[in-house]
C-alpha positions as CSV (number, residue, x, y, z in Angstrom):
1,M,194.1,159.5,-43.6
2,V,195.1,158.8,-39.9
3,R,193.6,160.5,-37.0
4,K,195.5,160.7,-33.7
5,P,195.0,162.5,-30.5
6,V,197.4,165.5,-29.8
7,S,198.5,164.0,-26.6
8,E,199.5,160.8,-28.4
9,A,201.3,162.7,-31.0
10,R,203.1,164.7,-28.4
11,Y,204.3,161.6,-26.7
12,D,205.7,160.0,-29.8
13,L,206.4,163.2,-31.9
14,A,209.5,161.7,-33.7
15,E,207.7,158.5,-34.7
16,T,204.7,160.6,-35.9
17,L,206.8,162.9,-38.0
18,N,208.7,159.8,-39.5
19,R,205.4,158.4,-40.6
20,V,204.6,161.5,-42.4
21,R,208.1,162.1,-43.9
22,Y,208.9,158.6,-44.9
23,K,205.7,157.0,-45.4
24,G,203.9,159.9,-46.9
25,E,201.1,159.4,-44.3
26,R,198.7,162.4,-43.6
27,I,197.8,162.5,-39.9
28,V,195.0,164.6,-38.6
29,L,195.4,165.7,-34.9
30,H,192.4,166.0,-32.8
31,R,191.7,167.1,-29.3
32,H,188.5,166.4,-27.4
33,G,187.0,164.7,-30.6
34,K,187.6,167.9,-32.8
35,D,190.2,168.1,-35.5
36,V,192.8,170.9,-34.7
37,A,195.6,170.4,-37.3
38,A,197.1,168.1,-39.9
39,L,200.6,166.8,-40.5
40,V,201.3,166.2,-44.1
41,P,204.5,165.7,-46.2
42,V,206.2,168.8,-47.4
43,E,205.6,167.6,-51.0
44,D,201.8,167.8,-50.3
45,L,202.1,171.3,-48.8
46,E,204.0,172.6,-51.9
47,L,201.4,171.1,-54.2
48,L,198.7,172.8,-52.1
49,E,200.5,176.1,-52.3
50,E,200.9,175.8,-56.1
51,L,197.2,175.2,-56.5
52,E,196.4,178.3,-54.3
53,D,198.8,180.3,-56.5
54,R,197.1,179.1,-59.7
55,I,193.6,180.0,-58.2
56,D,194.9,183.5,-57.2
57,L,196.4,184.0,-60.7
58,D,193.1,182.9,-62.4
59,S,191.3,185.3,-60.0
60,A,193.8,188.1,-61.0
61,R,193.2,187.5,-64.7
62,E,189.4,187.5,-64.4
63,A,189.6,190.8,-62.4
64,L,191.8,192.3,-65.2
65,K,189.3,191.1,-68.0
66,E,186.4,192.6,-65.9
67,A,188.3,196.0,-65.5
68,E,189.1,196.0,-69.3
69,K,185.4,195.3,-70.1
70,E,183.8,197.6,-67.7
71,G,186.6,200.2,-67.3
72,A,188.5,201.1,-64.1
73,I,189.0,204.1,-61.9
74,P,192.6,205.4,-61.8
75,W,194.4,204.9,-58.5
76,K,195.0,208.6,-58.0
77,E,191.1,209.1,-58.1
78,V,190.3,206.2,-55.7
79,K,192.9,207.8,-53.1
80,K,191.4,211.1,-53.6
81,K,188.0,210.0,-53.0
82,L,189.2,208.1,-49.9
83,G,191.1,211.1,-48.7
84,L,194.4,209.3,-48.7
């Protein structure tokens, strides 16, 4: 992974984006020594989003199992208790 100052990336943005797009590089941008953003190929972003979706789905399945095991409060009852 490459680190690059924001000011340098701003100066040669087209070249930086080409490195990400065509060479598949991941570039972390930093300002004053602190990482502030990352440029990654779209394929990497799509993979990350797919992984997040899988994690969310696993969490939802676990919540449903727990609700089946321990029971759940009907939505109407929850709304009534909250005054909605």
